[in-house]
BARO-943526 format. One record per residue (C-alpha): residue number from 0; residue in three letters; chain; x, y, z. Coordinates in nm, 4 decimals. Layout:
BEGIN
NUM; ALA; A; X; Y; Z .
...
% end
This chain:
BEGIN
0; PRO; A; 0.0000; 0.0000; 0.0000 .
1; PHE; A; 0.1003; 0.3628; -0.0454 .
2; THR; A; 0.2614; 0.5302; 0.2532 .
3; ASP; A; 0.1119; 0.8484; 0.3985 .
4; ALA; A; 0.3899; 1.0473; 0.2285 .
5; GLU; A; 0.3085; 0.8870; -0.1082 .
6; LYS; A; -0.0633; 0.9552; -0.0608 .
7; TYR; A; 0.0158; 1.3183; 0.0200 .
8; PHE; A; 0.2352; 1.3449; -0.2901 .
9; LEU; A; -0.0374; 1.1980; -0.5137 .
10; ARG; A; -0.2948; 1.4433; -0.3730 .
11; LYS; A; -0.0563; 1.7390; -0.4059 .
12; GLU; A; 0.0217; 1.6535; -0.7692 .
13; GLU; A; -0.3463; 1.5816; -0.8451 .
14; LEU; A; -0.2698; 1.2232; -0.9421 .
15; THR; A; -0.5045; 1.0365; -0.7049 .
16; GLY; A; -0.7554; 0.9706; -0.9828 .
17; VAL; A; -0.4998; 0.8232; -1.2234 .
18; VAL; A; -0.2609; 0.6278; -0.9995 .
19; GLN; A; -0.3529; 0.3116; -0.8166 .
20; HIS; A; -0.1640; 0.0389; -0.6362 .
21; VAL; A; -0.2788; -0.3186; -0.7029 .
22; PRO; A; -0.1106; -0.5829; -0.4867 .
23; THR; A; -0.0281; -0.9151; -0.6594 .
24; PRO; A; -0.3051; -0.9475; -0.9194 .
25; SER; A; -0.3955; -1.2742; -1.0925 .
26; ASP; A; -0.2619; -1.3251; -1.4466 .
27; GLU; A; -0.6047; -1.2369; -1.5882 .
28; ARG; A; -0.6301; -0.9208; -1.3774 .
29; LEU; A; -0.2725; -0.8250; -1.4681 .
30; ALA; A; -0.3523; -0.8554; -1.8395 .
31; ARG; A; -0.6566; -0.6275; -1.7925 .
32; LEU; A; -0.4504; -0.3782; -1.5934 .
33; TYR; A; -0.1851; -0.3598; -1.8649 .
34; LYS; A; -0.4568; -0.3173; -2.1281 .
35; ASP; A; -0.6411; -0.0420; -1.9390 .
36; ALA; A; -0.3464; 0.1476; -1.7895 .
37; LEU; A; -0.2091; 0.4768; -1.9146 .
38; ALA; A; 0.1320; 0.3185; -1.8539 .
39; LEU; A; 0.3233; 0.0784; -1.6352 .
40; VAL; A; 0.5154; 0.2883; -1.3849 .
41; TYR; A; 0.8271; 0.1055; -1.2701 .
42; PRO; A; 1.0022; 0.3175; -1.0058 .
43; SER; A; 1.2624; 0.0677; -0.8910 .
44; LEU; A; 1.6097; 0.1777; -0.7835 .
45; TYR; A; 1.7594; -0.1583; -0.8780 .
46; GLU; A; 1.6393; -0.4697; -1.0585 .
47; GLY; A; 1.8345; -0.7553; -1.2051 .
48; PHE; A; 1.6306; -0.7572; -1.5252 .
49; GLY; A; 1.2846; -0.5963; -1.5166 .
50; LEU; A; 1.0522; -0.8574; -1.6635 .
51; PRO; A; 0.7376; -0.6441; -1.6020 .
52; ILE; A; 0.8698; -0.3971; -1.8597 .
53; LEU; A; 0.8608; -0.6676; -2.1279 .
54; GLU; A; 0.5237; -0.7968; -2.0060 .
55; ALA; A; 0.3822; -0.4465; -2.0425 .
56; PHE; A; 0.5324; -0.4028; -2.3890 .
57; GLU; A; 0.3880; -0.7356; -2.5048 .
58; SER; A; 0.0470; -0.6312; -2.3718 .
59; GLY; A; 0.0525; -0.3000; -2.5569 .
60; CYS; A; 0.1066; -0.0999; -2.2402 .
61; PRO; A; 0.3630; 0.1787; -2.2578 .
62; VAL; A; 0.6245; 0.2090; -1.9838 .
63; VAL; A; 0.7396; 0.4922; -1.7614 .
64; CYS; A; 1.0400; 0.3701; -1.5639 .
65; SER; A; 1.3279; 0.4938; -1.3574 .
66; ARG; A; 1.6560; 0.5578; -1.5328 .
67; SER; A; 1.8392; 0.2960; -1.3293 .
68; SER; A; 1.9648; -0.0581; -1.3251 .
69; SER; A; 1.9155; -0.2532; -1.6472 .
70; PHE; A; 1.6022; -0.0642; -1.7537 .
71; VAL; A; 1.7624; 0.1509; -2.0229 .
72; GLU; A; 1.9191; -0.1581; -2.1768 .
73; ILE; A; 1.5903; -0.3491; -2.1678 .
74; ALA; A; 1.3447; -0.0772; -2.2702 .
75; GLY; A; 1.5680; 0.1256; -2.5012 .
76; GLU; A; 1.3845; 0.4156; -2.6624 .
77; ALA; A; 1.0461; 0.2508; -2.6017 .
78; ALA; A; 1.0069; 0.3879; -2.2469 .
79; ILE; A; 0.9831; 0.7330; -2.0974 .
80; TYR; A; 1.2373; 0.7614; -1.8170 .
81; PHE; A; 1.2485; 0.9553; -1.4930 .
82; GLU; A; 1.5134; 1.0044; -1.2296 .
83; PRO; A; 1.4378; 0.7527; -0.9534 .
84; LYS; A; 1.4948; 0.9902; -0.6610 .
85; ASP; A; 1.3204; 1.2913; -0.8174 .
86; PRO; A; 0.9396; 1.2789; -0.7754 .
87; ALA; A; 0.8921; 1.5816; -1.0021 .
88; SER; A; 1.0719; 1.3896; -1.2780 .
89; LEU; A; 0.8134; 1.1106; -1.2437 .
90; VAL; A; 0.5284; 1.3611; -1.2638 .
91; ARG; A; 0.6753; 1.5099; -1.5840 .
92; ALA; A; 0.7072; 1.1621; -1.7370 .
93; LEU; A; 0.3463; 1.0759; -1.6499 .
94; ARG; A; 0.2179; 1.4042; -1.7878 .
95; GLN; A; 0.4146; 1.3407; -2.1096 .
96; MET; A; 0.2567; 0.9952; -2.1418 .
97; GLN; A; -0.0916; 1.1503; -2.1160 .
98; SER; A; -0.0565; 1.2771; -2.4745 .
99; PRO; A; -0.2396; 1.0258; -2.6988 .
100; ASP; A; 0.0245; 1.0640; -2.9716 .
101; VAL; A; 0.3132; 1.0046; -2.7305 .
102; ARG; A; 0.1352; 0.7091; -2.5745 .
103; GLU; A; 0.0598; 0.5462; -2.9114 .
104; GLN; A; 0.4188; 0.5947; -3.0268 .
105; HIS; A; 0.5459; 0.4216; -2.7124 .
106; VAL; A; 0.2969; 0.1364; -2.7508 .
107; LEU; A; 0.4373; 0.0676; -3.0991 .
108; LEU; A; 0.7992; 0.1044; -2.9861 .
109; GLY; A; 0.7295; -0.1244; -2.6902 .
110; ARG; A; 0.5818; -0.4026; -2.9017 .
111; LYS; A; 0.8826; -0.3835; -3.1323 .
112; ARG; A; 1.1205; -0.3871; -2.8351 .
113; ALA; A; 0.9465; -0.6889; -2.6809 .
114; ASP; A; 1.0086; -0.8831; -3.0031 .
115; SER; A; 1.3835; -0.8621; -2.9444 .
116; PHE; A; 1.3333; -1.0491; -2.6143 .
117; SER; A; 1.0937; -1.3152; -2.7454 .
118; PRO; A; 1.1288; -1.6719; -2.6120 .
119; ALA; A; 1.2294; -1.7935; -2.9591 .
120; ARG; A; 1.5008; -1.5336; -2.9909 .
121; THR; A; 1.6213; -1.5982; -2.6360 .
122; ALA; A; 1.6474; -1.9721; -2.7110 .
123; GLU; A; 1.8331; -1.8990; -3.0352 .
124; GLU; A; 2.0810; -1.6658; -2.8641 .
125; THR; A; 2.1344; -1.9136; -2.5780 .
126; ALA; A; 2.2007; -2.1985; -2.8231 .
127; ARG; A; 2.4449; -1.9773; -3.0139 .
128; LEU; A; 2.6280; -1.8980; -2.6894 .
129; TYR; A; 2.6488; -2.2691; -2.6011 .
130; ARG; A; 2.7869; -2.3510; -2.9477 .
131; THR; A; 3.0501; -2.0789; -2.9085 .
132; ILE; A; 3.1514; -2.2117; -2.5676 .
133; ARG; A; 3.1696; -2.5669; -2.7034 .
134; GLU; A; 3.3826; -2.4546; -2.9993 .
135; ASP; A; 3.6116; -2.2507; -2.7751 .
136; SER; A; 3.6548; -2.5384; -2.5308 .
137; GLY; A; 3.7407; -2.7691; -2.8225 .
138; ASN; A; 4.0079; -2.5249; -2.9339 .
139; MET; A; 4.1456; -2.5073; -2.5810 .
140; ALA; A; 4.2055; -2.8823; -2.5826 .
141; SER; A; 4.4744; -2.8370; -2.8461 .
142; TYR; A; 4.6729; -2.5983; -2.6272 .
143; PRO; A; 4.9732; -2.7542; -2.4481 .
% end
């Protein structure tokens, strides 16, 4: 749940009607949330990967995320970024995403970005890596 400070911030910035916290939804509810949301807001300071970013992209939901961790590498130009410790930066990003043209552009960029992380492509890249390792280890056997 939002803290009192977060609730105050949302009221002050007039965002209470457009921001909601939903704890651990079912897969069906999550799909509806992605479909109906203005954007996925991902304010993490650190994540190892950021799978929800790709889930949102695949669902046609644009992403507003913190400029931290691996997010820039994962989302590329498909997301609108904000500084993770600057609340005003988040507000600016959300206001930018409210433009229908900006939102639609990021939906399209997100779907394209998600394709580069598809399961088929991931399997292909993993197999290629394994082949490279196998070939390199075979070459190492010939070293004295």
